[in-house]
Kinemage of the C-alpha trace (Angstrom):
@kinemage 1
@onewidth
@group {chain A} dominant
@subgroup {mainchain}
@vectorlist {calphas} color= white
{ca unk a 1} P 122.229 63.717 95.127
{ca unk a 2} L 124.924 65.594 93.586
{ca unk a 3} L 124.032 68.400 90.881
{ca unk a 4} L 125.658 69.031 87.354
{ca unk a 5} L 127.819 72.018 88.634
{ca unk a 6} L 131.437 72.742 87.874
{ca unk a 7} L 133.886 72.101 90.560
{ca unk a 8} L 135.703 74.953 91.852
{ca unk a 9} L 138.936 73.167 92.747
{ca unk a 10} L 141.419 71.681 90.502
{ca unk a 11} L 140.921 67.826 91.105
{ca unk a 12} L 142.760 65.339 89.040
{ca unk a 13} L 141.163 61.906 87.951
{ca unk a 14} L 143.860 60.130 90.318
{ca unk a 15} L 143.110 62.392 93.138
{ca unk a 16} L 139.375 61.595 92.639
{ca unk a 17} L 139.643 58.000 92.664
{ca unk a 18} L 142.070 58.189 95.689
{ca unk a 19} L 139.257 60.353 97.626
{ca unk a 20} L 136.622 57.548 96.511
{ca unk a 21} L 138.942 54.797 97.709
{ca unk a 22} L 139.181 56.708 101.196
{ca unk a 23} L 135.502 56.185 101.691
{ca unk a 24} L 136.172 52.384 101.829
{ca unk a 25} L 138.567 51.599 105.048
{ca unk a 26} L 139.550 48.185 103.378
{ca unk a 27} L 140.543 49.548 100.050
{ca unk a 28} L 144.035 48.562 98.932
{ca unk a 29} L 144.710 51.196 96.205
{ca unk a 30} L 144.693 48.476 93.620
{ca unk a 31} L 141.816 49.724 91.798
{ca unk a 32} L 143.376 53.413 91.467
{ca unk a 33} L 146.149 51.890 89.739
{ca unk a 34} L 143.930 50.319 87.092
{ca unk a 35} L 142.299 53.474 86.564
{ca unk a 36} L 145.582 55.419 86.253
{ca unk a 37} L 146.419 52.894 83.557
{ca unk a 38} L 143.381 53.343 81.486
{ca unk a 39} L 143.973 57.081 81.793
{ca unk a 40} L 147.565 56.642 80.548
{ca unk a 41} L 146.376 54.674 77.731
{ca unk a 42} L 143.777 57.337 76.971
{ca unk a 43} L 146.503 59.988 76.963
{ca unk a 44} L 148.634 58.188 74.482
{ca unk a 45} L 145.802 57.289 72.331
{ca unk a 46} L 144.439 60.730 72.170
{ca unk a 47} L 147.872 61.854 71.273
{ca unk a 48} L 148.001 59.476 68.425
{ca unk a 49} L 144.491 60.041 67.123
{ca unk a 50} L 145.396 63.772 66.711
{ca unk a 51} L 148.458 62.915 64.864
{ca unk a 52} L 146.793 59.904 62.737
{ca unk a 53} L 146.933 61.467 59.406
{ca unk a 54} L 150.227 63.054 59.900
{ca unk a 55} L 151.707 59.797 61.037
{ca unk a 56} L 149.941 57.744 58.115
{ca unk a 57} L 147.992 55.414 60.290
{ca unk a 58} L 144.757 55.860 58.766
{ca unk a 59} L 142.964 53.275 56.705
{ca unk a 60} L 142.580 49.370 57.055
{ca unk a 61} L 145.206 47.232 58.941
{ca unk a 62} L 144.473 44.500 56.188
{ca unk a 63} L 143.119 41.994 58.478
{ca unk a 64} L 139.898 40.927 60.196
{ca unk a 65} L 139.117 40.998 63.876
{ca unk a 66} L 137.326 38.099 65.683
{ca unk a 67} L 133.861 39.678 64.506
{ca unk a 68} L 134.896 39.298 60.968
{ca unk a 69} L 135.274 43.141 60.395
{ca unk a 70} L 138.060 44.807 58.780
{ca unk a 71} L 140.449 46.231 61.233
{ca unk a 72} L 141.403 49.894 60.957
{ca unk a 73} L 145.052 50.707 61.859
{ca unk a 74} L 144.234 52.753 64.767
{ca unk a 75} L 141.929 49.777 66.186
{ca unk a 76} L 145.247 47.747 66.356
{ca unk a 77} L 147.323 50.690 67.860
{ca unk a 78} L 144.759 51.607 70.453
{ca unk a 79} L 144.291 47.789 71.178
{ca unk a 80} L 148.188 47.490 71.877
{ca unk a 81} L 148.439 50.706 73.850
{ca unk a 82} L 145.846 49.577 76.437
{ca unk a 83} L 147.226 46.121 76.746
{ca unk a 84} L 150.719 47.527 77.525
{ca unk a 85} L 149.242 49.782 79.922
{ca unk a 86} L 147.392 47.338 81.761
{ca unk a 87} L 149.654 44.574 81.697
{ca unk a 88} L 152.076 45.918 84.561
{ca unk a 89} L 149.235 46.337 86.995
{ca unk a 90} L 149.697 43.514 89.577
{ca unk a 91} L 145.937 43.233 90.425
{ca unk a 92} L 144.472 42.612 87.100
{ca unk a 93} L 143.763 38.566 86.572
{ca unk a 94} L 142.155 39.021 83.103
{ca unk a 95} L 141.843 41.471 80.042
{ca unk a 96} L 139.574 41.173 77.178
{ca unk a 97} L 139.322 43.202 74.171
{ca unk a 98} L 136.714 43.299 71.518
{ca unk a 99} L 139.571 42.868 69.065
{ca unk a 100} L 140.988 39.741 70.453
{ca unk a 101} L 139.317 36.108 69.971
{ca unk a 102} L 140.045 35.297 73.606
{ca unk a 103} L 140.650 36.850 76.785
{ca unk a 104} L 144.391 37.126 78.267
{ca unk a 105} L 144.977 35.543 81.659
{ca unk a 106} L 147.706 37.796 83.436
{ca unk a 107} L 147.525 36.226 86.873
{ca unk a 108} L 145.434 33.981 88.690
{ca unk a 109} L 143.440 35.022 91.900
{ca unk a 110} L 145.900 33.361 94.333
{ca unk a 111} L 148.779 35.359 92.549
{ca unk a 112} L 146.876 38.559 93.401
{ca unk a 113} L 144.805 38.801 90.305
{ca unk a 114} L 141.713 40.791 91.817
{ca unk a 115} L 140.106 42.396 88.706
{ca unk a 116} L 139.048 41.774 85.051
{ca unk a 117} L 139.180 44.661 82.658
{ca unk a 118} L 137.146 44.442 79.465
{ca unk a 119} L 137.426 46.998 76.806
{ca unk a 120} L 136.538 48.145 73.215
{ca unk a 121} L 139.839 49.865 72.423
{ca unk a 122} L 138.677 52.388 69.504
{ca unk a 123} L 134.883 52.552 69.215
{ca unk a 124} L 133.850 54.214 65.945
{ca unk a 125} L 137.320 54.045 64.223
{ca unk a 126} L 135.791 54.342 60.883
{ca unk a 127} L 135.270 58.155 61.685
{ca unk a 128} L 138.846 58.932 61.933
{ca unk a 129} L 139.118 59.195 57.772
{ca unk a 130} L 136.531 62.200 58.154
{ca unk a 131} L 138.161 63.594 61.168
{ca unk a 132} L 135.057 62.381 63.431
{ca unk a 133} L 134.910 61.642 67.199
{ca unk a 134} L 135.941 58.383 68.333
{ca unk a 135} L 136.382 56.359 71.752
{ca unk a 136} L 137.775 53.984 74.239
{ca unk a 137} L 135.081 52.096 76.452
{ca unk a 138} L 135.913 50.119 79.541
{ca unk a 139} L 134.270 47.773 82.211
{ca unk a 140} L 135.869 46.579 85.500
{ca unk a 141} L 134.969 43.565 87.071
{ca unk a 142} L 135.878 41.570 90.407
{ca unk a 143} L 137.791 38.519 89.459
{ca unk a 144} L 136.143 35.404 91.002
{ca unk a 145} L 138.786 33.005 91.708
{ca unk a 146} L 136.482 30.136 92.167
{ca unk a 147} L 135.462 30.083 88.303
{ca unk a 148} L 137.860 28.247 86.048
{ca unk a 149} L 138.294 29.519 82.679
{ca unk a 150} L 139.042 33.268 81.635
{ca unk a 151} L 135.772 33.363 79.575
{ca unk a 152} L 133.468 32.074 82.213
{ca unk a 153} L 135.135 34.569 84.757
{ca unk a 154} L 134.198 37.730 82.894
{ca unk a 155} L 130.767 36.563 81.590
{ca unk a 156} L 128.897 38.215 84.663
{ca unk a 157} L 125.751 40.372 84.284
{ca unk a 158} L 126.343 44.175 83.799
{ca unk a 159} L 124.981 45.017 87.263
{ca unk a 160} L 128.146 43.298 88.824
{ca unk a 161} L 130.500 45.953 87.360
{ca unk a 162} L 132.855 47.609 89.722
{ca unk a 163} L 133.213 50.385 87.417
{ca unk a 164} L 132.605 51.488 83.883
{ca unk a 165} L 133.473 54.395 81.765
{ca unk a 166} L 134.537 55.946 78.383
{ca unk a 167} L 137.205 58.290 76.760
{ca unk a 168} L 135.942 60.345 74.178
{ca unk a 169} L 138.675 61.706 71.704
{ca unk a 170} L 137.009 64.853 70.065
{ca unk a 171} L 137.414 68.729 70.284
{ca unk a 172} L 138.674 67.847 73.706
{ca unk a 173} L 139.441 64.524 75.342
{ca unk a 174} L 136.915 63.388 77.827
{ca unk a 175} L 136.984 60.878 80.605
{ca unk a 176} L 133.759 59.793 81.950
{ca unk a 177} L 133.517 57.375 84.800
{ca unk a 178} L 131.310 55.678 87.375
{ca unk a 179} L 132.170 53.454 90.389
{ca unk a 180} L 128.553 53.053 91.257
{ca unk a 181} L 128.197 56.257 93.073
{ca unk a 182} L 127.035 58.572 90.229
{ca unk a 183} L 128.767 59.746 87.102
{ca unk a 184} L 131.862 62.150 86.979
{ca unk a 185} L 133.333 63.631 83.971
{ca unk a 186} L 136.904 64.772 83.396
{ca unk a 187} L 138.882 66.589 80.558
{ca unk a 188} L 142.364 66.304 79.505
{ca unk a 189} L 144.492 69.519 79.784
{ca unk a 190} L 147.184 68.811 77.279
{ca unk a 191} L 149.385 71.311 79.009
{ca unk a 192} L 149.304 69.773 82.467
{ca unk a 193} L 149.079 65.990 81.102
{ca unk a 194} L 146.245 65.377 83.517
{ca unk a 195} L 142.623 64.762 83.407
{ca unk a 196} L 140.925 67.373 85.391
{ca unk a 197} L 137.348 67.109 87.204
{ca unk a 198} L 134.878 69.228 85.488
{ca unk a 199} L 131.575 67.898 86.177
{ca unk a 200} L 130.660 65.909 89.159
{ca unk a 201} L 127.472 63.931 89.723
{ca unk a 202} L 126.086 64.086 86.216
{ca unk a 203} L 122.321 63.650 85.721
{ca unk a 204} L 120.722 62.916 82.318
{ca unk a 205} L 118.280 65.716 81.160
{ca unk a 206} L 114.710 64.532 80.668
{ca unk a 207} L 112.252 66.040 78.209
{ca unk a 208} L 114.527 66.137 75.121
{ca unk a 209} L 112.612 64.788 72.139
{ca unk a 210} L 115.695 63.567 70.148
{ca unk a 211} L 116.524 60.092 69.261
{ca unk a 212} L 119.744 58.461 67.529
{ca unk a 213} L 120.044 55.645 65.144
{ca unk a 214} L 120.954 54.857 61.690
{ca unk a 215} L 117.619 55.097 59.832
{ca unk a 216} L 118.868 53.845 56.730
{ca unk a 217} L 118.026 50.522 58.176
{ca unk a 218} L 114.703 51.318 58.954
{ca unk a 219} L 112.969 48.877 56.562
{ca unk a 220} L 115.000 45.994 58.224
{ca unk a 221} L 113.724 46.949 61.703
{ca unk a 222} L 111.255 44.968 63.839
{ca unk a 223} L 107.680 46.431 63.109
{ca unk a 224} L 107.629 47.832 66.862
{ca unk a 225} L 110.663 50.075 65.897
{ca unk a 226} L 109.402 51.160 62.746
{ca unk a 227} L 106.124 52.122 64.661
{ca unk a 228} L 108.254 54.091 67.180
{ca unk a 229} L 109.836 56.179 64.269
{ca unk a 230} L 106.501 56.803 62.845
{ca unk a 231} L 105.246 58.013 66.352
{ca unk a 232} L 108.329 60.115 66.862
{ca unk a 233} L 108.023 62.020 63.552
{ca unk a 234} L 104.390 62.789 64.248
{ca unk a 235} L 105.584 64.034 67.713
{ca unk a 236} L 108.052 66.571 66.197
{ca unk a 237} L 111.153 64.619 67.373
{ca unk a 238} L 114.524 65.418 65.822
{ca unk a 239} L 117.280 62.937 64.943
{ca unk a 240} L 120.861 63.440 66.036
{ca unk a 241} L 123.274 60.594 64.911
{ca unk a 242} L 127.076 60.689 65.130
{ca unk a 243} L 127.751 57.021 64.051
{ca unk a 244} L 130.106 56.406 67.182
{ca unk a 245} L 128.376 54.699 70.099
{ca unk a 246} L 130.626 56.528 72.540
{ca unk a 247} L 130.079 60.033 70.795
{ca unk a 248} L 126.075 59.478 70.638
{ca unk a 249} L 125.848 58.357 74.259
{ca unk a 250} L 127.945 61.059 75.414
{ca unk a 251} L 125.727 63.870 73.879
{ca unk a 252} L 122.787 61.837 75.276
{ca unk a 253} L 124.254 61.819 78.870
{ca unk a 254} L 124.945 65.733 78.549
{ca unk a 255} L 121.631 66.757 76.713
{ca unk a 256} L 119.312 63.935 77.131
{ca unk a 257} L 117.468 61.928 74.550
{ca unk a 258} L 117.402 58.286 73.289
{ca unk a 259} L 120.052 55.960 71.470
{ca unk a 260} L 118.632 52.678 69.697
{ca unk a 261} L 120.583 50.075 67.960
{ca unk a 262} L 117.394 47.479 66.922
{ca unk a 263} L 117.967 43.965 65.654
{ca unk a 264} L 117.918 43.985 62.000
{ca unk a 265} L 117.442 41.333 59.210
{ca unk a 266} L 121.319 41.200 59.071
{ca unk a 267} L 122.027 41.344 62.705
{ca unk a 268} L 118.912 39.741 64.513
{ca unk a 269} L 120.678 39.539 67.693
{ca unk a 270} L 121.734 43.504 67.609
{ca unk a 271} L 125.095 44.833 66.568
{ca unk a 272} L 126.605 46.077 69.696
{ca unk a 273} L 128.691 43.829 72.080
{ca unk a 274} L 127.126 43.108 75.380
{ca unk a 275} L 130.491 42.849 77.442
{ca unk a 276} L 132.283 45.503 75.799
{ca unk a 277} L 129.850 48.147 74.604
{ca unk a 278} L 126.170 47.513 76.022
{ca unk a 279} L 126.966 46.795 79.802
{ca unk a 280} L 129.689 49.595 80.528
{ca unk a 281} L 127.438 52.288 78.809
{ca unk a 282} L 124.231 51.161 80.381
{ca unk a 283} L 126.039 51.227 83.681
{ca unk a 284} L 127.113 54.948 83.237
{ca unk a 285} L 123.337 55.913 81.995
{ca unk a 286} L 121.777 54.157 84.779
{ca unk a 287} L 124.197 55.701 87.265
{ca unk a 288} L 123.078 59.250 85.580
{ca unk a 289} L 119.443 58.429 86.004
{ca unk a 290} L 118.688 56.947 82.728
{ca unk a 291} L 117.608 53.355 81.526
{ca unk a 292} L 118.957 50.886 79.384
{ca unk a 293} L 116.758 47.937 77.763
{ca unk a 294} L 117.801 45.001 75.550
{ca unk a 295} L 114.908 42.965 73.857
{ca unk a 296} L 112.451 44.188 76.770
{ca unk a 297} L 114.657 43.259 79.593
{ca unk a 298} L 117.033 45.724 81.731
{ca unk a 299} L 120.473 45.332 79.906
{ca unk a 300} L 122.367 45.279 83.222
{ca unk a 301} L 120.494 42.077 84.047
{ca unk a 302} L 121.439 40.091 81.187
{ca unk a 303} L 123.532 37.229 81.955
{ca unk a 304} L 126.297 36.830 79.215
{ca unk a 305} L 126.765 33.501 77.436
{ca unk a 306} L 129.721 34.294 75.048
{ca unk a 307} L 132.452 36.457 75.279
{ca unk a 308} L 131.614 38.449 72.059
{ca unk a 309} L 127.761 38.228 72.569
{ca unk a 310} L 125.708 40.911 70.738
{ca unk a 311} L 122.683 42.612 71.824
{ca unk a 312} L 120.160 45.107 70.752
{ca unk a 313} L 119.762 48.365 73.205
{ca unk a 314} L 117.580 51.196 73.925
{ca unk a 315} L 119.585 53.693 76.300
{ca unk a 316} L 119.100 57.099 77.303
{ca unk a 317} L 117.033 59.365 79.454
{ca unk a 318} L 114.248 57.295 81.322
{ca unk a 319} L 111.418 59.053 79.866
{ca unk a 320} L 112.648 58.634 76.005
{ca unk a 321} L 113.540 54.931 76.609
{ca unk a 322} L 110.213 54.574 78.198
{ca unk a 323} L 108.540 56.392 75.087
{ca unk a 324} L 110.497 53.760 72.695
{ca unk a 325} L 109.468 50.833 74.911
{ca unk a 326} L 105.777 51.826 74.796
{ca unk a 327} L 105.835 51.797 70.980
{ca unk a 328} L 107.949 48.753 70.493
{ca unk a 329} L 106.024 46.663 72.562
{ca unk a 330} L 102.656 47.453 70.926
{ca unk a 331} L 103.680 45.336 68.029
{ca unk a 332} L 105.142 41.849 68.188
{ca unk a 333} L 108.908 42.183 67.037
{ca unk a 334} L 109.788 40.548 63.916
{ca unk a 335} L 112.278 37.437 63.980
{ca unk a 336} L 113.833 36.146 61.138
């Protein structure tokens, strides 16, 4: 098991992925090209985010996405940027975005389409007006050429992800990725124009009595979650909530704690999207030694039924997820 240590040598994201592929004699290099495309998109979005106010691209786009939510201008820009970067990669069969109603088929399996890439282009985009952190979440799946239809192809359980990660645009631009062999953290050096490896084999710390959720909705949470909050208050827990899933989970990955997005009376199935948000983040957290649960079950074991399916989630360090589950499941959950 690797430890949370700073690496001594300069290693770029591309070099790191090539080293990982070298461990697999049959690797063709296609996967590294996909990660390269995502990192290119991340650099472009990071630049745009830093200049969003100067370039006048803050505020609403004036249209709603497939979720019925008002699109932020930077949502659209980030979405188009990622699609343009991925579109030229010959091994990608299907791309699917949280912002689009349907997935896009780029090529079939017989034409070389080996992978499907799913992404949330700009999580927490409403934070931009207040200069808050935002991020891109991505998930990479193998394309099953025997399954007809793009939606059916990508509705795979999270445990089947080939890789998952996110890019956090904050004081620095962080790129976090797992290919199923631990979790590695890279940061963008704007002068070199490259993501450099800064921590390898991240492990989530335990023992941090911190939770993250929007307590404004407490009255509409199921009784079990209300019970947990009362218990946590009595145990001296502290609350840390940024309001961007990427940023909240990144803090927990680095420091420990737990993030919760319970079902509510308005969103009885939860708010986060299973394919674009919950699965990739659950993959990262579990690879770092944490846990992720949805409705009492492992998040990565759920079999998606719909492209934009939502789910509640409890995700974080294993001890804190178990502490939540112990309280939540003492009381039958509320259902509308």
